[in-house]
N, C-alpha and C positions, 0 to 999 in steps of 0.2 A: 046764637049759643056760644057761651064763653069757652075759650080753649082750655085745655087741661094745663097742668103745671108740669114743667120739665125739670127733672133732677139729674145732674151728673154726679155720679157716686163713685168715688175712688175706694176700691175694695182691698187695697194693700198687696201683699206679695202673693196670696193664694190660698193661705191658712185663714178659714172663718174667724179664728180667735184674733187676728189683727184687724177685724172690722171695727169701726168706731160705733158707739151706741147709736148716734145719729143715723150713720149708714144702715145699721140693721133695721131700724124703725122705718126708713124710707123704703127700703128694698122689701120688707114684710108688707107695707101697706099700698104701695103703688098698684095701679090698675093693670099696667103692662111693664114688664122689666126686659129691657133689651140687653143681652149679652153678647159677646165677641168670640169669634174663633178665626184663626188665620187659615189660609187654604191648605197650608202643609201640616196642620195640627190634625191629631186623631180624635181629640176631645177638646172642650172648652173649660178651661180652668175657672174662668169667671161664672159660667153657668153653674158649675158644681158649687161654687161658694154660695150663689143665689139659692139652690136648691135646698143647701143645708139649712137654710132659714125657715123652710116651708111657707114661703110667701102665699098670700091670698090671691095675687094677680097672676095673668099669663106670662109665661117666659118665652121670649122670641130670640132666636139665635140669629145673629147677623155675621156675614164673612166679609172681610175686608181684603181687597185684592193687594198683592205683594208684588204686582207687576212692574217692571221698569218703565213701562209705557205709561207716562203721566195721564194720557186721556183715559186709559183703561182704569187707573186707579181712581181718578176723579168721577168717573161714570158709576163705580161701585159705591163711593162716598154718597154720591147724590141719591142713589137708589135706596140707600140705607136711612138718608135724612128723610127721603119721602115717605118712607114706612112709619117713621116716628111722626111725621107731620099730620098724616092721616089720622092718626090715633088721637093727637092733641087736639086736631079740629073737631073730633068726635066728642070732645069734652072729657077725655080720659087722661088721668095723671100718669106720666111716663118717667121711669128711671132708666138711665143708661149706666151700667155697671162695668167698669173698666179696672184692669189690674193697675196697682200702684197709685198715683194721684191723678185726678180726673183733668188736671190742667197743666200736668207735666208730661210731655211728649205722649199725648193720649190721643186716640182716635176720637174721642169725644169732642175735642176742640174743632175738628173739621165738620162733624155734623151740627154742632152748635152754632156755627156761622151761617150755615144754610138754613137752619130752623128759625133764627132770628130774622133772616130776610123774608122768609115765607110767611112768618107771622109776627110782625112788629109789635112790640109790647108784650111779648109771650112771658109769663112769670117763670123765672129760673131760679133754682137753688143748687150751689155747688157745694158737695161734701167732700172734704179732703180726705186723702188716704195716705198710707205709709208708702214711700218710695222704695224702689229695688235697691238703691244705694244706701239708704238708711237702714234696711234690713241686712245688707252685707256687712256694714259696719257693725251692727249690733250682733249678728250670728258669729263673726269672728273676734268680737271684744276689741275691737280697734277702732281708735278715735279716728272719726272722718276728718275733721278740720278742727284746729284750735288756735288761740291767740290770733296772730295775723295772717295765718296760712289762707291761702286761695283755694276754692272748690271750683273745679271746671268739670262740665259734663260734655262729652263728645256723643251725640245721638246715634251716630251710625258710622262706624269706623270701616274704611276701605283699605285695601291694601296699598293703593297708591297714594295714601295719606302718610304712609309710615316715615318716609324720609323728611316731610315737611312738618311733621307734628313736634312741637318742642314740650319738654316737661321742665318748667320754671322751678328753681330752688324754692323750697318752702310752699309746694302746692301739692294738692290731691287731684288726681285726674281720673274721672268716672269715664269708662268707655263701654257704650251699650252695642249690642248687636255686633259683636266682634266674631261670632261663631264661625263665619266663612273666611275671615281674613286674620285669624288669630296668629298664624305663623309669622306673618309679615311683622306684626305688632312685637312678638316675642324676639324676632330678629333684630328689630330696632332697639328694643330694651336692653338687649345683651351688650350694645355698645355704650350704654348709659350708665353712669357711675351714680352711686348712693341713692339707689331706687329700691322700693319694697313693692312687690307685685302680689296682688290678692285676687284669686278667681274665685266666683260663686255661681253655682247652678242650682235651680230648682229650690230657691231659699225658702225655708218655713214650710217645705213639702216633702213628701217621701221622695227619697233619692237625692236629698240635699248634698251638695258637695262643695267644700272649701279647700283650696290648695294655694300654696305659696311657692312650691317648686316649679320652675319654668319647663322642666323636661316632662313632669307629670301633667301639666297644663296642656303641653302640646299633644299628648296622648289621648286626650279626652275627644270623644266624637262630637260631631256639630251639635250644639243645643240651643235653641231660640231663646229659652228663658235662662240666659247667662250673661254675666257682665265682669269687667275687669277693673280693678282699682289699682293705680299707680301712684305711690307717694315718693315725693323726692325731697331728701333731706338737704 
């Protein structure tokens, strides 16, 4: 039996209106749609986006471990990949819906590697999505980068990185997953000259918050769906 086709679908920041036409077509027509939830979340944003399309296929929810133990994380990824592999081998087309872009700091990349090893030659289509940092710049009406400016993305900022992290002149630095180490970052930025700080959470969703005042940023509770932009003039 010919295996099904695998789609990696970036669904953007969480508002269904930010889906591309191609993403909507794929999610409506796939036989099985896999969506993601983190262990600490009470609901799945990606699942709610998919459900808004009223897809014909079955929606499956997958949890990805946030454990610091690598073996635990990899075991969870493998279990999720195996679930997708079973459906593909049964001839069903599968879509993996992920927030942001499917190939930018996405859990899809981890399962894709394992699926390709398990089913050599599997047909794959990647549907790009709007990233969180593109959404942040748009919502704040702030230029992300222009002319010769550099764009840098730090995928997971930790407190112990604060002293070693530099902010080059003429650069924009995006810092993801800062919700647990935000104070250390703001302490570091307080000693930096000519920087502009922009904080965003729940972008393009209910509860969207945009802040530029460091003191106001400090007061925000921990929020997984948040990020910080630092522009150095």
